[in-house]
C-alpha positions as CSV (number, residue, x, y, z in Angstrom):
1,W,0.0,0.0,0.0
2,A,2.6,2.5,1.1
3,S,4.9,1.9,-1.9
4,H,2.0,2.0,-4.4
5,E,0.4,5.1,-3.1
6,G,3.5,7.1,-2.7
7,A,3.4,7.4,1.1
8,G,6.5,8.6,2.9
9,P,9.0,6.5,4.9
10,W,6.8,6.8,8.0
11,A,4.3,4.3,6.5
12,G,6.9,1.5,6.7
13,Y,7.2,2.2,10.5
14,V,3.4,2.1,10.9
15,A,3.2,-1.2,8.9
16,A,5.9,-2.8,11.0
17,A,4.3,-1.7,14.2
18,A,0.9,-3.0,13.1
19,E,2.5,-6.4,12.1
20,A,4.3,-6.6,15.5
21,G,1.0,-5.8,17.3
22,M,-0.8,-8.5,15.4
23,V,1.9,-11.1,16.2
24,G,1.8,-10.1,19.9
25,A,-2.0,-10.3,20.0
26,L,-2.0,-13.8,18.4
27,A,0.8,-15.0,20.8
28,D,-1.2,-13.7,23.8
29,W,-4.4,-15.3,22.5
30,F,-2.7,-18.6,22.0
31,A,-1.0,-18.5,25.5
32,V,-4.2,-17.7,27.4
33,T,-6.3,-20.1,25.4
34,A,-3.7,-22.8,25.9
35,L,-4.0,-22.5,29.6
36,F,-7.7,-23.2,29.6
37,R,-8.3,-25.5,26.6
38,H,-6.7,-27.0,23.4
39,P,-6.3,-24.1,20.9
40,L,-8.2,-24.6,17.7
41,G,-9.4,-27.9,19.1
42,L,-6.0,-29.5,18.5
43,P,-4.7,-31.8,21.3
44,I,-1.3,-30.0,21.5
45,P,0.8,-31.2,24.4
46,H,1.0,-28.9,27.5
47,T,-2.3,-27.2,26.8
48,A,-5.5,-27.2,28.8
49,I,-3.3,-27.0,31.9
50,I,-5.8,-25.4,34.3
51,P,-8.7,-27.9,33.7
52,T,-6.5,-30.9,34.1
53,K,-4.6,-29.7,37.1
54,K,-7.2,-27.5,38.9
55,D,-7.2,-29.6,42.1
56,Q,-3.4,-29.5,42.4
57,L,-3.4,-25.8,41.6
58,G,-6.1,-25.1,44.2
59,V,-4.2,-26.9,46.9
60,S,-0.9,-25.2,46.0
61,L,-2.5,-21.8,45.8
62,G,-4.3,-22.4,49.2
63,E,-1.0,-23.4,50.8
64,F,0.8,-20.4,49.4
65,V,-1.9,-17.9,50.6
66,G,-2.1,-19.6,54.0
67,E,1.7,-19.6,54.6
68,N,2.5,-16.2,53.1
69,F,-0.6,-14.1,53.9
70,L,-2.7,-15.8,56.6
71,S,-0.2,-17.4,59.0
72,S,-0.5,-16.0,62.6
73,D,3.0,-14.6,62.4
74,V,2.3,-12.7,59.2
75,V,-1.1,-11.4,60.4
76,R,0.4,-10.3,63.7
77,Q,3.3,-8.5,62.0
78,R,1.0,-6.7,59.6
79,L,-1.5,-5.7,62.3
80,R,1.4,-4.4,64.4
81,A,2.7,-2.4,61.4
82,V,-0.7,-0.9,60.8
83,G,-0.9,0.3,64.4
84,I,-4.6,-0.4,65.0
85,G,-4.4,0.4,68.7
86,S,-2.8,3.8,68.2
87,R,-5.1,4.7,65.3
88,L,-8.2,3.6,67.2
89,G,-7.0,5.5,70.3
90,A,-6.5,8.7,68.2
91,W,-9.9,8.2,66.6
92,L,-11.6,7.8,70.0
93,A,-9.8,10.8,71.4
94,E,-12.0,13.0,69.3
95,P,-15.2,13.7,71.4
96,E,-17.7,13.2,68.5
97,H,-16.2,9.8,67.8
98,A,-16.2,8.8,71.5
99,D,-19.8,10.0,71.8
100,R,-20.9,8.0,68.8
101,V,-19.2,4.8,70.1
102,T,-20.7,5.3,73.5
103,A,-24.2,5.7,72.1
104,E,-23.9,2.7,69.9
105,L,-22.5,0.5,72.7
106,A,-25.3,1.7,75.0
107,A,-27.9,0.8,72.4
108,A,-26.4,-2.6,71.9
109,L,-26.2,-3.3,75.6
110,R,-29.8,-2.2,76.1
111,G,-30.8,-4.6,73.3
112,A,-28.8,-7.4,74.8
113,L,-30.2,-6.9,78.3
114,T,-33.8,-7.2,76.9
115,V,-32.9,-10.5,75.1
116,L,-30.6,-12.3,77.6
117,R,-32.0,-14.2,80.5
118,D,-30.4,-13.8,83.9
119,S,-29.8,-17.5,84.3
120,D,-27.9,-17.6,81.0
121,V,-25.7,-14.7,82.0
122,Q,-25.1,-16.2,85.4
123,A,-24.1,-19.5,83.8
124,V,-21.7,-17.9,81.3
125,V,-20.1,-15.7,83.9
126,G,-19.9,-18.5,86.5
127,E,-18.2,-20.8,84.0
128,A,-15.7,-18.1,83.0
129,I,-14.9,-17.3,86.6
130,T,-14.6,-21.0,87.5
131,R,-12.3,-21.6,84.4
132,R,-10.1,-18.7,85.4
133,A,-9.9,-19.8,89.0
134,D,-9.1,-23.4,88.0
135,A,-6.3,-22.1,85.8
136,Q,-4.7,-20.1,88.6
137,E,-2.1,-21.6,90.8
138,I,-3.1,-20.4,94.2
139,A,-1.2,-22.9,96.4
140,P,2.1,-21.0,96.4
141,G,0.4,-17.8,97.4
142,M,-1.7,-19.5,100.1
143,G,1.4,-21.2,101.4
144,K,3.2,-17.9,101.8
145,M,0.2,-16.3,103.4
146,L,-0.2,-19.1,105.9
147,E,3.6,-19.0,106.6
148,K,3.3,-15.3,107.5
149,I,0.2,-15.9,109.7
150,V,2.0,-18.7,111.6
151,A,5.1,-16.6,111.9
152,D,3.1,-13.7,113.4
153,G,1.2,-16.1,115.7
154,G,-2.1,-15.3,114.0
155,H,-3.0,-19.0,113.8
156,K,-3.5,-19.0,117.6
157,R,-6.3,-16.5,117.2
158,V,-7.9,-18.6,114.5
159,V,-7.8,-21.7,116.7
160,D,-9.3,-19.7,119.6
161,L,-12.1,-18.4,117.4
162,V,-12.9,-21.8,116.1
163,C,-13.0,-23.2,119.7
164,I,-15.3,-20.4,120.8
165,R,-17.7,-20.8,117.9
166,A,-17.7,-24.6,118.3
167,H,-18.6,-24.4,122.0
């Protein structure tokens, strides 16, 4: 076209760029199509990779995401880097934000108090306290306290009081 119509030398550059663009587009089409199916319906080796290996790809991708983005160390590090506590504190330091949070929490608590039964709350709180108490090692502290009471002679008053009450 360019040589027959008397176009300038720039036409050759445009033609070369157009040809290169077409070659690149065809290569991209083939590569993407080859990932999902056999291009042109031909059973070319190493094509249709995703349908044939989707389970393996899913497992590998899941492991990669879990190890590199969702592990407790990574999440902890990223949360620490974001500084949620300081940001939340700065946000709550503004009176209008603190008032809003207070109002929302009060409304939520009012709603919870109308729905919850006293027996349910007592059971949950009692279990939490019992679990906490069971987890604490109180024997060493009690031993030190009794040692101090005996050293100060306080145990004699306790024995006297028990005898008086028992009589």
